[in-house]
RODO-2510 file (C-alpha; in nm, 4 decimals, decimal comma):
residues 571
     n   res          X          Y          Z
     1     x    -2,1027     2,9333     2,4712
     2     x    -1,7897     2,9914     2,6793
     3     x    -1,5976     2,6709     2,7218
     4     x    -1,4503     2,5783     3,0585
     5     x    -1,2246     2,2758     3,1220
     6     x    -1,4456     2,1228     3,3903
     7     x    -1,3521     1,7652     3,3133
     8     x    -1,0271     1,5739     3,3108
     9     x    -0,8880     1,3083     3,0847
    10     x    -0,7629     1,0127     3,2838
    11     x    -0,3868     0,9731     3,2654
    12     x    -0,2169     0,6426     3,2143
    13     x     0,1481     0,5650     3,1664
    14     x     0,2106     0,4051     2,8319
    15     x     0,5048     0,1874     2,7306
    16     x     0,5202     0,1961     2,3531
    17     x     0,7297    -0,0610     2,1666
    18     x     0,9522     0,0989     1,9056
    19     x     0,9061    -0,0429     1,5579
    20     x     1,1999     0,0824     1,3523
    21     x     1,1354     0,1209     0,9850
    22     x     1,2502     0,3353     0,6956
    23     x     1,0455     0,4604     0,4047
    24     x     1,2681     0,4126     0,1045
    25     x     1,3013     0,6416    -0,1995
    26     x     1,0218     0,6345    -0,4610
    27     x     0,9394     0,2826    -0,5727
    28     x     0,9014     0,1183    -0,9069
    29     x     0,5215     0,1293    -0,9280
    30     x     0,2080     0,2076    -0,7336
    31     x     0,0217    -0,0595    -0,5387
    32     x    -0,3237    -0,0253    -0,3866
    33     x    -0,6024     0,2236    -0,4340
    34     x    -0,6233     0,5402    -0,2234
    35     x    -0,9753     0,6301    -0,1081
    36     x    -0,8861     0,9825     0,0112
    37     x    -1,0056     1,3368    -0,0552
    38     x    -0,9500     1,6671     0,1282
    39     x    -1,0682     2,0211     0,1911
    40     x    -0,9743     2,3011     0,4300
    41     x    -0,9048     2,6703     0,4086
    42     x    -0,7594     2,9732     0,5832
    43     x    -0,6043     2,9049     0,9221
    44     x    -0,7093     3,2130     1,1152
    45     x    -0,5029     3,3006     1,4213
    46     x    -0,4274     3,1421     1,7556
    47     x    -0,3175     3,2873     2,0865
    48     x     0,0038     3,3030     2,2844
    49     x    -0,0757     2,9762     2,4652
    50     x    -0,2714     2,7973     2,1911
    51     x    -0,1353     2,7902     1,8356
    52     x    -0,0185     2,5688     1,5503
    53     x     0,2603     2,6145     1,2983
    54     x     0,1863     2,4748     0,9496
    55     x     0,3879     2,1643     0,8760
    56     x     0,3793     2,0325     1,2343
    57     x     0,1953     1,7196     1,1353
    58     x     0,2101     1,3490     1,0683
    59     x    -0,0063     1,0510     0,9757
    60     x    -0,1319     0,7650     1,1937
    61     x    -0,1264     0,4391     0,9972
    62     x    -0,3471     0,1475     1,1045
    63     x    -0,3192    -0,1954     0,9437
    64     x    -0,6736    -0,3365     0,9509
    65     x    -0,8187    -0,6711     0,8459
    66     x    -1,0662    -0,6178     0,5620
    67     x    -1,3237    -0,8785     0,6687
    68     x    -1,3889    -0,7930     1,0354
    69     x    -1,2091    -0,4528     1,0586
    70     x    -0,9855    -0,5713     1,3432
    71     x    -0,6847    -0,3435     1,4017
    72     x    -0,3579    -0,5359     1,3605
    73     x    -0,1026    -0,2567     1,4151
    74     x    -0,0923     0,1227     1,4599
    75     x     0,2005     0,3660     1,4281
    76     x     0,2626     0,7366     1,3557
    77     x     0,4833     0,8722     1,0755
    78     x     0,6071     1,2340     1,0713
    79     x     0,8812     1,4509     0,9234
    80     x     0,9142     1,6338     1,2589
    81     x     1,0739     1,5514     1,5923
    82     x     0,8068     1,6283     1,8548
    83     x     0,9354     1,7449     2,1928
    84     x     0,9987     1,4689     2,4446
    85     x     0,7470     1,6142     2,6926
    86     x     0,4570     1,6164     2,4449
    87     x     0,1125     1,5094     2,5687
    88     x    -0,0577     1,2408     2,3583
    89     x    -0,3142     0,9607     2,3704
    90     x    -0,0977     0,6733     2,2576
    91     x    -0,1305     0,4781     1,9332
    92     x    -0,5053     0,4274     1,9065
    93     x    -0,6919     0,4009     1,5774
    94     x    -1,0138     0,5809     1,4888
    95     x    -1,1700     0,2357     1,4524
    96     x    -1,0833     0,1511     1,8130
    97     x    -1,2239     0,4813     1,9408
    98     x    -1,5465     0,4247     1,7497
    99     x    -1,5647     0,0759     1,9018
   100     x    -1,5598     0,2294     2,2499
   101     x    -1,1940     0,2814     2,3450
   102     x    -1,1576     0,5788     2,5796
   103     x    -0,9004     0,8563     2,5684
   104     x    -0,6019     0,7754     2,7880
   105     x    -0,3419     1,0491     2,8159
   106     x     0,0329     1,0311     2,8685
   107     x     0,3196     1,2783     2,8730
   108     x     0,6367     1,1732     2,6982
   109     x     0,7077     0,8371     2,5446
   110     x     0,5395     0,9351     2,2188
   111     x     0,6347     0,6834     1,9490
   112     x     0,6908     0,8131     1,5966
   113     x     0,9002     0,7491     1,2862
   114     x     1,0898     0,9895     1,0602
   115     x     1,0733     0,8511     0,7045
   116     x     1,3652     0,8760     0,4651
   117     x     1,1195     0,9776     0,1953
   118     x     0,9476     1,2824     0,3496
   119     x     0,5718     1,2895     0,3792
   120     x     0,3925     1,5332     0,1484
   121     x     0,2040     1,8241     0,3076
   122     x    -0,0945     1,6715     0,4888
   123     x    -0,2889     1,9509     0,6655
   124     x    -0,3839     2,2345     0,4298
   125     x    -0,3589     2,6062     0,4994
   126     x    -0,4799     2,9037     0,2993
   127     x    -0,1363     2,9798     0,1577
   128     x     0,0131     2,6312     0,1355
   129     x    -0,2544     2,3696     0,0879
   130     x    -0,1968     1,9983     0,0738
   131     x    -0,1838     1,7985    -0,2460
   132     x    -0,4254     1,5090    -0,2234
   133     x    -0,2810     1,3425    -0,5327
   134     x     0,0652     1,3512    -0,3734
   135     x    -0,0781     1,1902    -0,0577
   136     x    -0,2454     0,9165    -0,2632
   137     x     0,0723     0,8578    -0,4609
   138     x     0,2837     0,8403    -0,1456
   139     x     0,0665     0,5866     0,0358
   140     x     0,0203     0,3656    -0,2693
   141     x     0,3912     0,3600    -0,3638
   142     x     0,5277     0,0063    -0,3591
   143     x     0,8390     0,0869    -0,1571
   144     x     0,6391     0,2819     0,1005
   145     x     0,3950    -0,0087     0,1370
   146     x     0,6871    -0,2505     0,1694
   147     x     0,8247    -0,0382     0,4550
   148     x     0,4820    -0,0278     0,6206
   149     x     0,4606    -0,4074     0,5916
   150     x     0,8022    -0,4333     0,7580
   151     x     0,6957    -0,2012     1,0402
   152     x     0,3868    -0,4125     1,0997
   153     x     0,5921    -0,7335     1,0945
   154     x     0,4057    -0,8599     0,7896
   155     x     0,4970    -1,0093     0,4566
   156     x     0,4447    -0,7570     0,1754
   157     x     0,2555    -1,0019    -0,0470
   158     x     0,0183    -1,0841     0,2362
   159     x    -0,0455    -0,7181     0,3129
   160     x    -0,1452    -0,6419    -0,0476
   161     x    -0,3434    -0,9594    -0,1282
   162     x    -0,6774    -0,8011    -0,0324
   163     x    -0,6881    -0,9365     0,3217
   164     x    -0,5875    -0,6020     0,4770
   165     x    -0,6432    -0,2291     0,4373
   166     x    -0,4609     0,0772     0,5640
   167     x    -0,6494     0,3447     0,7569
   168     x    -0,4749     0,6837     0,7488
   169     x    -0,5422     0,9636     0,9993
   170     x    -0,3782     1,3078     0,9945
   171     x    -0,2003     1,4028     1,3185
   172     x    -0,1355     1,7615     1,4325
   173     x     0,1323     1,8789     1,6792
   174     x     0,0336     2,2078     1,8431
   175     x     0,0241     2,4146     2,1608
   176     x    -0,2925     2,4125     2,3709
   177     x    -0,3043     2,6202     2,6890
   178     x     0,0760     2,6269     2,6874
   179     x     0,1265     2,2495     2,6547
   180     x     0,2620     2,0622     2,3525
   181     x     0,0049     1,8088     2,2336
   182     x    -0,0340     1,5496     1,9573
   183     x    -0,3838     1,4637     1,8350
   184     x    -0,5646     1,3037     1,5468
   185     x    -0,8914     1,4644     1,4376
   186     x    -1,0851     1,1935     1,6234
   187     x    -0,8887     1,2519     1,9442
   188     x    -0,9439     1,6280     1,9128
   189     x    -1,3213     1,5762     1,8831
   190     x    -1,3312     1,3412     2,1834
   191     x    -1,1101     1,5732     2,3905
   192     x    -1,3224     1,8754     2,2982
   193     x    -1,6232     1,6993     2,4486
   194     x    -1,4267     1,6324     2,7671
   195     x    -1,3316     2,0018     2,8067
   196     x    -1,6806     2,1243     2,7107
   197     x    -1,5767     2,2914     2,3855
   198     x    -1,2654     2,4723     2,5116
   199     x    -1,0446     2,3137     2,2426
   200     x    -1,2799     2,4223     1,9647
   201     x    -1,2890     2,7775     2,1023
   202     x    -0,9088     2,8076     2,1122
   203     x    -0,8027     2,5977     1,8133
   204     x    -1,1183     2,5333     1,6101
   205     x    -0,9731     2,6384     1,2750
   206     x    -0,7163     2,3605     1,3102
   207     x    -0,8919     2,0933     1,5166
   208     x    -1,2419     2,1305     1,3702
   209     x    -1,1674     2,2374     1,0130
   210     x    -0,8269     2,1915     0,8521
   211     x    -0,7215     1,8801     1,0467
   212     x    -1,0419     1,6743     0,9971
   213     x    -1,0941     1,8028     0,6426
   214     x    -0,7394     1,7132     0,5368
   215     x    -0,8604     1,3554     0,4758
   216     x    -1,2048     1,2086     0,4141
   217     x    -1,3459     0,9295     0,1975
   218     x    -1,4439     0,9681    -0,1666
   219     x    -1,6555     0,6505    -0,1459
   220     x    -1,7965     0,4714     0,1570
   221     x    -1,5817     0,1922     0,2996
   222     x    -1,5486    -0,0098     0,6227
   223     x    -1,8831     0,1310     0,7477
   224     x    -1,7529     0,4881     0,7124
   225     x    -1,9522     0,7085     0,4714
   226     x    -1,8236     0,9225     0,1873
   227     x    -1,8165     1,2828     0,3069
   228     x    -2,0822     1,4968     0,1359
   229     x    -2,0757     1,7956     0,3713
   230     x    -1,8850     2,1227     0,3579
   231     x    -1,5164     2,1041     0,2639
   232     x    -1,4380     2,4563     0,3826
   233     x    -1,6398     2,5154     0,7016
   234     x    -1,5845     2,3981     1,0578
   235     x    -1,7162     2,0490     1,1358
   236     x    -1,8996     1,9327     1,4462
   237     x    -1,7541     1,6745     1,6824
   238     x    -2,0182     1,4289     1,5641
   239     x    -1,9220     1,4716     1,1976
   240     x    -1,5540     1,4273     1,2820
   241     x    -1,6154     1,1099     1,4806
   242     x    -1,8382     0,9568     1,2150
   243     x    -1,6856     1,0676     0,8849
   244     x    -1,3776     1,2914     0,8879
   245     x    -1,0040     1,2725     0,9499
   246     x    -0,9411     0,9445     0,7693
   247     x    -0,8402     0,7940     0,4375
   248     x    -0,8294     0,4280     0,3357
   249     x    -0,5879     0,2420     0,1116
   250     x    -0,7310    -0,0871    -0,0135
   251     x    -0,5531    -0,3604    -0,2024
   252     x    -0,8280    -0,5072    -0,4150
   253     x    -0,9742    -0,4217    -0,7502
   254     x    -1,3315    -0,3670    -0,6312
   255     x    -1,4488    -0,1747    -0,3220
   256     x    -1,5665    -0,3769    -0,0275
   257     x    -1,9394    -0,4522    -0,0669
   258     x    -2,1686    -0,2550     0,1608
   259     x    -2,3634    -0,4750     0,4008
   260     x    -2,6824    -0,2645     0,3983
   261     x    -2,7209    -0,0758     0,0740
   262     x    -3,0039     0,1751     0,0538
   263     x    -3,1331     0,1350     0,4090
   264     x    -3,0233     0,3357     0,7110
   265     x    -3,1208     0,0501     0,9444
   266     x    -3,1919    -0,3204     0,9134
   267     x    -3,4087    -0,4503     1,1958
   268     x    -3,5615    -0,7875     1,2812
   269     x    -3,9373    -0,8413     1,3242
   270     x    -4,0944    -0,8126     1,6705
   271     x    -3,7815    -0,6624     1,8264
   272     x    -3,7111    -0,3623     2,0512
   273     x    -3,4884    -0,1256     1,8542
   274     x    -3,3468     0,2275     1,8735
   275     x    -3,3544     0,4801     1,5907
   276     x    -3,1297     0,7886     1,6098
   277     x    -3,0664     1,1158     1,4273
   278     x    -2,8147     1,3966     1,4762
   279     x    -2,9562     1,7449     1,5375
   280     x    -2,7473     2,0585     1,4862
   281     x    -2,7788     2,4265     1,3969
   282     x    -2,7957     2,7297     1,6212
   283     x    -2,7866     2,6693     1,9956
   284     x    -3,0488     2,4635     2,1777
   285     x    -3,0975     2,5587     2,5433
   286     x    -3,3926     2,5946     2,7836
   287     x    -3,4698     2,9356     2,6286
   288     x    -3,4622     2,7858     2,2776
   289     x    -3,5417     2,4149     2,3191
   290     x    -3,5493     2,1583     2,0406
   291     x    -3,8054     1,8793     2,0048
   292     x    -3,7643     1,5937     1,7574
   293     x    -4,0671     1,3918     1,6433
   294     x    -4,0377     1,0465     1,4855
   295     x    -4,3421     0,9248     1,2891
   296     x    -4,3272     0,5539     1,3704
   297     x    -4,5649     0,2677     1,2928
   298     x    -4,8468     0,2956     1,5409
   299     x    -4,8029     0,6682     1,6086
   300     x    -4,5642     0,9588     1,6524
   301     x    -4,3054     0,9848     1,9302
   302     x    -4,1753     1,3266     2,0360
   303     x    -3,8399     1,3663     2,2147
   304     x    -3,8118     1,7022     2,3912
   305     x    -3,5460     1,8712     2,5993
   306     x    -3,2783     1,8416     2,3309
   307     x    -2,9862     2,0753     2,4082
   308     x    -2,6442     2,1474     2,2582
   309     x    -2,4040     2,4435     2,2348
   310     x    -2,3601     2,6579     1,9288
   311     x    -2,1441     2,4888     1,6659
   312     x    -2,2078     2,1381     1,7991
   313     x    -2,4805     1,8754     1,7762
   314     x    -2,6784     1,6212     1,9775
   315     x    -2,7723     1,2608     1,9054
   316     x    -3,1476     1,2121     1,9556
   317     x    -3,3041     0,8675     1,9718
   318     x    -3,6285     0,6822     2,0281
   319     x    -3,6854     0,3229     2,1417
   320     x    -3,9680     0,1319     1,9753
   321     x    -4,0786    -0,2189     1,8759
   322     x    -4,0806    -0,3353     1,5179
   323     x    -4,3900    -0,4916     1,3561
   324     x    -4,4375    -0,8677     1,3537
   325     x    -4,4192    -0,8914     0,9731
   326     x    -4,1387    -0,7965     0,7323
   327     x    -4,1640    -0,4654     0,5503
   328     x    -3,9762    -0,1578     0,4365
   329     x    -4,0371     0,1690     0,6198
   330     x    -3,9715     0,5362     0,5760
   331     x    -3,9734     0,7128     0,9136
   332     x    -4,0368     1,0883     0,8773
   333     x    -3,8459     1,3079     1,1248
   334     x    -3,9629     1,6563     1,2247
   335     x    -3,7658     1,9120     1,4286
   336     x    -3,9094     2,2119     1,6098
   337     x    -3,6802     2,4823     1,7502
   338     x    -3,3510     2,6244     1,6225
   339     x    -3,2021     2,2955     1,5045
   340     x    -3,2383     2,0751     1,1993
   341     x    -3,1907     1,7060     1,1152
   342     x    -3,2436     1,4718     0,8233
   343     x    -3,6084     1,4632     0,7208
   344     x    -3,6513     1,0843     0,7071
   345     x    -3,4927     0,7491     0,7927
   346     x    -3,5305     0,4306     0,5903
   347     x    -3,5514     0,0904     0,7548
   348     x    -3,5808    -0,2682     0,6349
   349     x    -3,7474    -0,5140     0,8715
   350     x    -3,6665    -0,8807     0,8043
   351     x    -3,7709    -1,2192     0,9425
   352     x    -3,4724    -1,4499     0,9972
   353     x    -3,6911    -1,7466     1,0932
   354     x    -3,7561    -1,8464     0,7320
   355     x    -3,4682    -2,0744     0,6367
   356     x    -3,4169    -2,3598     0,8879
   357     x    -3,2170    -2,6645     0,7788
   358     x    -3,4010    -2,9478     0,5997
   359     x    -3,4621    -3,2828     0,7657
   360     x    -3,1480    -3,5011     0,7455
   361     x    -3,2036    -3,8681     0,6642
   362     x    -2,9957    -4,1769     0,7277
   363     x    -2,8853    -4,2316     0,3666
   364     x    -2,7776    -3,8707     0,2973
   365     x    -2,4445    -3,8319     0,1162
   366     x    -2,2211    -3,5375     0,0325
   367     x    -1,9133    -3,6727    -0,1415
   368     x    -1,8069    -3,3246    -0,2573
   369     x    -1,8060    -3,1693     0,0895
   370     x    -1,5115    -2,9515     0,1835
   371     x    -1,4854    -2,7637     0,5138
   372     x    -1,5193    -2,3843     0,5220
   373     x    -1,3568    -2,1459     0,7698
   374     x    -1,5764    -2,0066     1,0435
   375     x    -1,6888    -1,6621     0,9213
   376     x    -1,6445    -1,3329     1,1029
   377     x    -1,9738    -1,1499     1,0769
   378     x    -1,9922    -0,7807     1,1751
   379     x    -1,9108    -0,7474     1,5432
   380     x    -1,9389    -0,4445     1,7708
   381     x    -1,8860    -0,5181     2,1400
   382     x    -1,9177    -0,1643     2,2782
   383     x    -2,0497     0,1783     2,1872
   384     x    -2,0528     0,5253     2,3420
   385     x    -2,2614     0,8370     2,3058
   386     x    -2,3055     1,1677     2,4844
   387     x    -2,5684     1,4101     2,6087
   388     x    -2,5284     1,7851     2,6494
   389     x    -2,6606     1,9293     2,9767
   390     x    -2,7129     2,3090     3,0012
   391     x    -2,6644     2,5161     3,3132
   392     x    -2,6933     2,8872     3,3741
   393     x    -2,3780     3,0900     3,4397
   394     x    -2,4973     3,3940     3,6384
   395     x    -2,3255     3,7223     3,5537
   396     x    -2,4769     4,0112     3,7515
   397     x    -2,4447     4,3632     3,6184
   398     x    -2,5427     4,6776     3,8170
   399     x    -2,7419     4,9353     3,6198
   400     x    -2,7039     5,2650     3,7996
   401     x    -2,9918     5,5216     3,8275
   402     x    -2,8751     5,8247     4,0261
   403     x    -3,1281     6,0948     4,1190
   404     x    -3,0651     6,4680     4,1709
   405     x    -2,9670     6,4120     4,5334
   406     x    -2,7020     6,1605     4,4369
   407     x    -2,8964     5,8557     4,5506
   408     x    -2,8517     5,5514     4,3324
   409     x    -3,1797     5,3700     4,2675
   410     x    -3,0198     5,1278     4,0293
   411     x    -3,0804     4,7568     3,9988
   412     x    -2,8984     4,4329     3,9276
   413     x    -2,9517     4,2447     3,6060
   414     x    -2,8365     3,8902     3,5461
   415     x    -2,6763     3,9011     3,2035
   416     x    -2,5416     3,5489     3,2243
   417     x    -2,5441     3,2785     2,9602
   418     x    -2,5951     2,9087     2,9169
   419     x    -2,2967     2,6818     2,9726
   420     x    -2,2962     2,3143     2,8753
   421     x    -2,1544     1,9977     3,0301
   422     x    -2,1123     1,6902     2,8129
   423     x    -2,1901     1,3560     2,9766
   424     x    -2,0534     1,0407     2,8134
   425     x    -2,2373     0,7089     2,8306
   426     x    -2,1430     0,3648     2,7053
   427     x    -2,2629     0,0085     2,6683
   428     x    -2,0827    -0,3226     2,6250
   429     x    -2,1974    -0,6707     2,5301
   430     x    -2,0635    -1,0010     2,6627
   431     x    -2,1814    -1,3491     2,5756
   432     x    -2,1087    -1,7214     2,6001
   433     x    -2,2054    -2,0198     2,3870
   434     x    -2,2142    -2,3917     2,4662
   435     x    -2,3104    -2,6883     2,2490
   436     x    -2,3555    -3,0352     2,3966
   437     x    -2,4712    -3,3773     2,2715
   438     x    -2,8506    -3,4036     2,2749
   439     x    -3,0008    -3,5501     2,5911
   440     x    -3,1338    -3,8440     2,3855
   441     x    -2,7931    -3,9284     2,2386
   442     x    -2,7281    -4,2731     2,3967
   443     x    -2,3608    -4,3200     2,3112
   444     x    -2,2099    -3,9737     2,3561
   445     x    -1,9114    -3,9580     2,5912
   446     x    -1,8474    -3,6104     2,7257
   447     x    -1,7970    -3,3861     2,4229
   448     x    -1,7414    -3,6728     2,1770
   449     x    -2,0368    -3,8088     1,9781
   450     x    -2,1232    -3,9969     1,6599
   451     x    -2,2626    -3,8312     1,3490
   452     x    -2,6370    -3,8513     1,2849
   453     x    -2,7290    -3,7620     1,6417
   454     x    -2,8431    -3,4217     1,7601
   455     x    -2,6842    -3,1419     1,9576
   456     x    -2,8278    -2,8849     2,1997
   457     x    -2,7126    -2,5251     2,2307
   458     x    -2,7313    -2,2546     2,4972
   459     x    -2,6266    -1,8921     2,4452
   460     x    -2,6219    -1,6347     2,7255
   461     x    -2,5686    -1,2609     2,6894
   462     x    -2,5455    -0,9610     2,9193
   463     x    -2,5366    -0,5929     2,8243
   464     x    -2,3791    -0,3474     3,0705
   465     x    -2,4464     0,0247     3,0344
   466     x    -2,4036     0,3493     3,2237
   467     x    -2,7435     0,4559     3,0831
   468     x    -2,9423     0,1343     3,0951
   469     x    -3,2749     0,2966     2,9998
   470     x    -3,1259     0,3843     2,6608
   471     x    -3,0217     0,0329     2,5534
   472     x    -3,1899    -0,2999     2,4864
   473     x    -3,0876    -0,6503     2,5788
   474     x    -2,9501    -0,8787     2,3070
   475     x    -3,2671    -1,0154     2,1488
   476     x    -3,1713    -1,2477     1,8644
   477     x    -2,9136    -1,5187     1,8017
   478     x    -2,8681    -1,6984     1,4706
   479     x    -2,6718    -2,0245     1,4426
   480     x    -2,4895    -2,1404     1,1283
   481     x    -2,3530    -2,4896     1,0669
   482     x    -2,0435    -2,6389     0,8991
   483     x    -2,2367    -2,8826     0,6755
   484     x    -2,3843    -2,5768     0,4970
   485     x    -2,0489    -2,3922     0,4949
   486     x    -2,2003    -2,1437     0,7446
   487     x    -2,4514    -2,0133     0,4892
   488     x    -2,7597    -2,1351     0,2962
   489     x    -2,9506    -2,2530     0,6080
   490     x    -2,9543    -2,1348     0,9690
   491     x    -3,1543    -2,1527     1,2906
   492     x    -3,3038    -1,8507     1,4693
   493     x    -3,2880    -1,9405     1,8370
   494     x    -3,5704    -1,9023     2,0899
   495     x    -3,5050    -1,6133     2,3264
   496     x    -3,5737    -1,5494     2,6919
   497     x    -3,5013    -1,1896     2,7933
   498     x    -3,5022    -1,0599     3,1496
   499     x    -3,3746    -0,7081     3,2113
   500     x    -3,0286    -0,6756     3,0587
   501     x    -2,9746    -1,0529     3,0373
   502     x    -3,0744    -1,2944     2,7612
   503     x    -3,0706    -1,6703     2,7091
   504     x    -3,1166    -1,8500     2,3769
   505     x    -3,1810    -2,2132     2,2798
   506     x    -3,2752    -2,4003     1,9635
   507     x    -3,6452    -2,3994     1,8823
   508     x    -3,8200    -2,7395     1,9174
   509     x    -3,7241    -2,9463     1,6139
   510     x    -4,0310    -3,0733     1,4223
   511     x    -3,8254    -3,3713     1,2983
   512     x    -3,7331    -3,4818     1,6502
   513     x    -3,9266    -3,7786     1,7873
   514     x    -3,9210    -3,6145     2,1288
   515     x    -3,9713    -3,2564     1,9961
   516     x    -3,6326    -3,1773     2,1458
   517     x    -3,4575    -2,8438     2,1027
   518     x    -3,1989    -3,0091     1,8843
   519     x    -3,0046    -2,9869     1,5595
   520     x    -2,9177    -3,3158     1,3879
   521     x    -2,5644    -3,3566     1,2565
   522     x    -2,5504    -3,5130     0,9080
   523     x    -2,4467    -3,8765     0,9067
   524     x    -2,1914    -3,8124     0,6303
   525     x    -2,0015    -3,5506     0,8297
   526     x    -1,6306    -3,6479     0,8539
   527     x    -1,4638    -3,7188     1,1871
   528     x    -1,3153    -3,4181     1,3636
   529     x    -1,4293    -3,0914     1,5132
   530     x    -1,7912    -2,9919     1,4537
   531     x    -1,7978    -2,6150     1,5047
   532     x    -2,1198    -2,4136     1,5257
   533     x    -2,1081    -2,0376     1,4676
   534     x    -2,3670    -1,8100     1,6304
   535     x    -2,4191    -1,4418     1,5560
   536     x    -2,5573    -1,2628     1,8630
   537     x    -2,7419    -0,9464     1,7540
   538     x    -3,0058    -0,6831     1,8270
   539     x    -2,8543    -0,5248     2,1347
   540     x    -2,9450    -0,1677     2,0399
   541     x    -2,7903     0,1540     2,1701
   542     x    -2,8283     0,5181     2,0600
   543     x    -2,4965     0,4759     1,8762
   544     x    -2,6045     0,1621     1,6867
   545     x    -2,6331    -0,2134     1,7325
   546     x    -2,3969    -0,4244     1,9410
   547     x    -2,3268    -0,7724     1,8058
   548     x    -2,0971    -1,0628     1,8811
   549     x    -1,9503    -1,3690     1,7085
   550     x    -1,9597    -1,6892     1,9160
   551     x    -1,8395    -2,0418     1,8400
   552     x    -1,8209    -2,3768     2,0150
   553     x    -1,7236    -2,7240     1,8972
   554     x    -1,7758    -3,0930     1,9692
   555     x    -1,5741    -3,3857     1,8351
   556     x    -1,7353    -3,6263     1,5874
   557     x    -1,6074    -3,9832     1,5852
   558     x    -1,7942    -4,2593     1,4035
   559     x    -2,1583    -4,2658     1,2886
   560     x    -2,4882    -4,3756     1,4347
   561     x    -2,4653    -4,6865     1,2099
   562     x    -2,1935    -4,8030     1,4503
   563     x    -2,4649    -4,8381     1,7141
   564     x    -2,6780    -5,0709     1,4958
   565     x    -2,6328    -5,4455     1,5403
   566     x    -2,7784    -5,7311     1,3376
   567     x    -2,8405    -6,0529     1,5253
   568     x    -3,0214    -6,3746     1,4247
   569     x    -3,3764    -6,4238     1,5412
   570     x    -3,4251    -6,6512     1,8392
   571     x    -3,5614    -6,9985     1,7492
***
């Protein structure tokens, strides 16, 4: 494949606030645990317009909340002084890119910090490799972490109390086609897709091997897997985006628990879902096509016309509907053609409509009740994926055949090759939630009501996508309540799906005299805000599930006993 820069990265002027900080000399002790490993190898050679000098590097530091993985602050640290005219993509974390943020280029205005305590070597080379233990020691040193806390405008004790983590990404400063550029491994992979592989062709030893392999996880964390692939060979863009070019420093004794342990997917019963695999190996084009077959419940589904250039990969997916009963599945995957993929996918199918709240009664008590904070369940509001499209680059060659009289009876032969364009697609999820006093609540005033009466709920959701045939609408919503501390019991809402829009309401309540779609508030609930939390889920894309946290609140004041009156009987 010969790469050609057929696409452009949109440019946007960036104004970056300068956060001045200084990394002090070595501290008294280490704090935190570094989840970082590395690989790499010989650098190879560049060209006159595209090259990298070892040591031209830095680290992007993201301060991230441990519970919902929200990015709090991002900044770059380097021993170098990059040229003022350098091209860059701003201060964007790998987490934000994987959540759907697009590349946005700028020239100049690159924000960076020169530490007083120099960074250790980050990106390895054949002659002068990095020292992963030195990197771990540096980013777990107390004084370094104190300086990072200062740069992020945070109290040191709060940063290290387990509420936050640090995500580290190696940054390389190099020449590409004569321009000075700054890129993380993730940005290099995204940019390579934009320029149809031209970056990998010119700078692949750096951008697709030593840079991404300079940091990867020893153990899975924050939904990123431990890297089990090659530590010396070039990586694909897909591997870089999903697994490489990052380390994590965590400030807790035990690793964050994994939400889904041995299963690749967790699905709900009777739901439209999407199952995906990555295919790579060789080159897949119309002369050597790849077909992927998924053996699903109810029959096999074959996906043909899978194409990708040599050295890259393609995400392949199938949309199907889960069974109506819970079970565990192994989905065999078969590949025909030059490529290969994992041989099977495991899935757990669960029924969430099995734990509704019990019937509240008028003399219920809960003297030990204490309010709990509204939880932040996993949330992904956008996702992106890509599809390779091959096209033939004609290259005509004349084969001469001259006879004795000097006449040329030759012929033309097309000795062209397959080129590839990469098309990016995306999807985003939006939603709203509203709770109101039940229609049979006689004394409610606006959004103020007494305890013991019911509430109604409406949730709406819309998914927008540039490839709508490859996504599903949001299909499930689960509501959690403060009287159960947002756990123990919940309600799976009834759904109404039309195209890319969805609407959800409570199911009819069997304890309601009128069979209303209601949830009864407990009579013992204290006065104040009554906040319901709803997790909107099962909006599936080729790149995974979109989900959303929603909340709404009413005010409780008084109890239904206030509406009871005792009067003497008439004579």
